[in-house]
C-alpha positions as CSV (number, residue, x, y, z in Angstrom):
1,M,-99.2,-32.3,-128.4
2,T,-101.6,-34.3,-126.2
3,V,-101.0,-37.5,-128.5
4,V,-97.7,-37.8,-126.6
5,G,-99.8,-39.4,-123.7
6,E,-100.6,-42.3,-126.1
7,T,-96.9,-43.0,-126.8
8,P,-94.1,-44.7,-124.6
9,H,-92.7,-41.2,-123.9
10,G,-96.0,-40.1,-122.4
11,N,-96.8,-43.2,-120.4
12,L,-97.4,-42.2,-116.8
13,E,-97.4,-45.7,-115.6
14,N,-93.9,-46.3,-116.7
15,P,-91.5,-44.7,-114.2
16,H,-88.9,-44.6,-117.0
17,S,-90.9,-42.6,-119.3
18,P,-89.9,-38.9,-119.7
19,Y,-93.4,-37.7,-118.9
20,S,-93.5,-39.5,-115.5
21,Q,-90.0,-37.9,-114.9
22,Q,-90.5,-34.2,-115.5
23,G,-93.3,-33.9,-118.0
24,C,-92.6,-32.0,-121.2
25,E,-89.5,-30.5,-119.6
26,S,-87.7,-34.0,-119.7
27,C,-87.2,-33.5,-123.4
28,H,-87.9,-29.9,-124.2
29,G,-85.9,-28.3,-121.3
30,P,-87.1,-26.0,-118.6
31,G,-90.2,-24.1,-119.8
32,A,-91.3,-22.1,-116.7
33,L,-89.2,-19.1,-117.4
34,H,-89.7,-19.3,-121.1
35,S,-93.4,-19.4,-120.9
36,S,-94.0,-17.1,-117.9
37,R,-96.6,-14.4,-118.4
38,A,-94.2,-11.8,-117.0
39,G,-91.8,-11.8,-120.1
40,G,-93.7,-14.1,-122.5
41,G,-90.4,-15.9,-123.2
42,V,-88.6,-12.8,-124.4
43,G,-85.1,-13.0,-123.5
44,Q,-85.4,-16.5,-122.1
45,P,-83.6,-19.6,-123.3
46,L,-85.3,-21.4,-126.2
47,L,-87.1,-24.5,-125.7
48,I,-85.9,-27.6,-127.6
49,A,-88.5,-27.8,-130.3
50,F,-87.0,-30.6,-132.4
51,E,-88.6,-29.4,-135.7
52,G,-87.2,-26.3,-137.2
53,F,-84.5,-26.3,-134.4
54,D,-80.9,-26.0,-135.8
55,D,-78.8,-27.3,-132.9
56,V,-78.4,-31.0,-133.8
57,K,-76.2,-31.8,-130.8
58,E,-78.7,-30.3,-128.4
59,Q,-81.6,-32.2,-129.9
60,N,-79.7,-35.6,-129.7
61,A,-78.3,-34.8,-126.3
62,A,-82.1,-34.4,-125.2
63,C,-82.9,-37.9,-126.5
64,M,-79.5,-39.4,-125.3
65,N,-80.3,-38.2,-121.7
66,C,-82.5,-41.3,-121.5
67,H,-81.6,-43.4,-124.6
68,A,-77.8,-43.7,-124.0
69,E,-78.4,-45.7,-120.8
70,T,-80.6,-48.6,-119.9
71,M,-84.2,-47.8,-119.6
72,G,-86.1,-50.5,-117.6
73,D,-85.9,-53.4,-119.8
74,L,-84.5,-51.5,-122.8
75,E,-80.7,-51.4,-123.6
76,G,-79.3,-47.9,-124.3
77,F,-78.1,-47.0,-127.9
78,A,-74.5,-46.5,-129.2
79,W,-75.4,-43.4,-131.1
80,V,-72.4,-41.2,-130.4
81,G,-69.8,-41.9,-133.2
82,S,-72.4,-43.8,-135.3
83,L,-72.6,-43.1,-139.0
84,H,-75.9,-41.3,-138.6
85,E,-74.6,-39.2,-135.7
86,T,-71.5,-38.0,-137.6
87,A,-73.8,-37.2,-140.6
88,D,-75.5,-34.6,-138.3
89,M,-78.7,-36.4,-138.3
90,T,-81.1,-36.0,-135.4
91,C,-83.1,-38.8,-133.8
92,Q,-86.2,-36.8,-134.9
93,D,-85.1,-37.4,-138.6
94,C,-86.3,-41.0,-138.3
95,H,-88.3,-41.1,-135.0
96,Q,-91.5,-39.0,-134.1
97,S,-91.7,-39.0,-130.3
98,H,-95.1,-37.3,-130.4
99,S,-96.7,-39.8,-132.7
100,N,-98.4,-43.0,-131.6
101,E,-97.5,-44.4,-135.1
102,R,-94.5,-46.7,-134.5
103,A,-93.1,-46.3,-138.2
104,M,-89.7,-47.7,-137.3
105,R,-91.4,-51.0,-136.2
106,D,-93.4,-51.7,-139.4
107,P,-91.3,-53.0,-142.1
108,E,-92.9,-51.1,-145.0
109,L,-93.0,-47.8,-143.0
110,Q,-89.4,-48.3,-142.0
111,R,-88.2,-49.0,-145.5
112,D,-90.1,-45.9,-146.7
113,N,-88.4,-43.8,-144.0
114,C,-85.0,-45.2,-144.7
115,S,-85.4,-44.6,-148.5
116,G,-85.5,-41.0,-148.0
117,C,-81.7,-41.1,-147.6
118,H,-80.9,-44.7,-149.0
119,R,-83.1,-45.1,-152.1
120,R,-80.3,-46.2,-154.4
121,Q,-78.9,-48.6,-151.7
122,I,-82.4,-50.3,-151.2
123,A,-82.9,-50.5,-155.0
124,R,-79.6,-52.1,-155.5
125,H,-79.8,-54.3,-152.4
126,P,-79.6,-58.1,-153.1
127,R,-82.8,-60.0,-152.7
128,F,-82.7,-63.4,-150.9
129,E,-86.0,-65.0,-152.0
130,G,-83.9,-68.1,-153.3
131,R,-82.9,-68.7,-149.8
132,G,-86.3,-68.5,-148.2
133,I,-86.0,-64.9,-147.0
134,E,-88.9,-62.6,-148.0
135,F,-86.8,-59.4,-148.4
136,D,-89.7,-57.0,-148.9
137,E,-91.2,-58.2,-145.5
138,L,-88.2,-57.5,-143.6
139,E,-87.4,-54.3,-141.6
140,C,-84.1,-52.7,-142.6
141,S,-83.1,-53.1,-139.1
142,A,-83.5,-56.8,-139.2
143,C,-79.9,-56.7,-140.6
144,H,-78.8,-53.1,-140.3
145,W,-78.5,-51.8,-136.7
146,V,-78.3,-48.1,-137.2
147,H,-77.6,-47.2,-133.6
148,E,-74.0,-48.7,-133.5
149,L,-70.6,-47.5,-134.4
150,E,-69.3,-48.1,-137.9
151,P,-68.1,-51.8,-138.2
152,E,-64.3,-52.2,-138.3
153,D,-62.9,-53.4,-141.4
């Protein structure tokens, strides 16, 4: 859990980071009652755990509390209504907020992550080497912006 301090989410110097807002509770919800010694969390609301937690909408809402709006220099995401959101995916399916590895920013790691669901599409994807584009060096997101609504026909 302490590795979050090495990530953008745990950056205390950034006033927009969740950790400088309300610490762990920014993402995981109010924990004081849940973890109190008096009840040991019995009968108290569950914290949002993100892994092994079934409520997809609650998980995504925790992320969208910040990421749906502008965060400093970053623009918000159009997640609600996107193909990934309507497929009941969570942000955590692709992003690891407690990891300092930025897998979705590395072309090879991003492609590996996307291939978990899109293996056939990647294998059948046209290559563009004849046009001077090194396909295998591109991130999927160079052309496919997954945080937007389905394009209209």
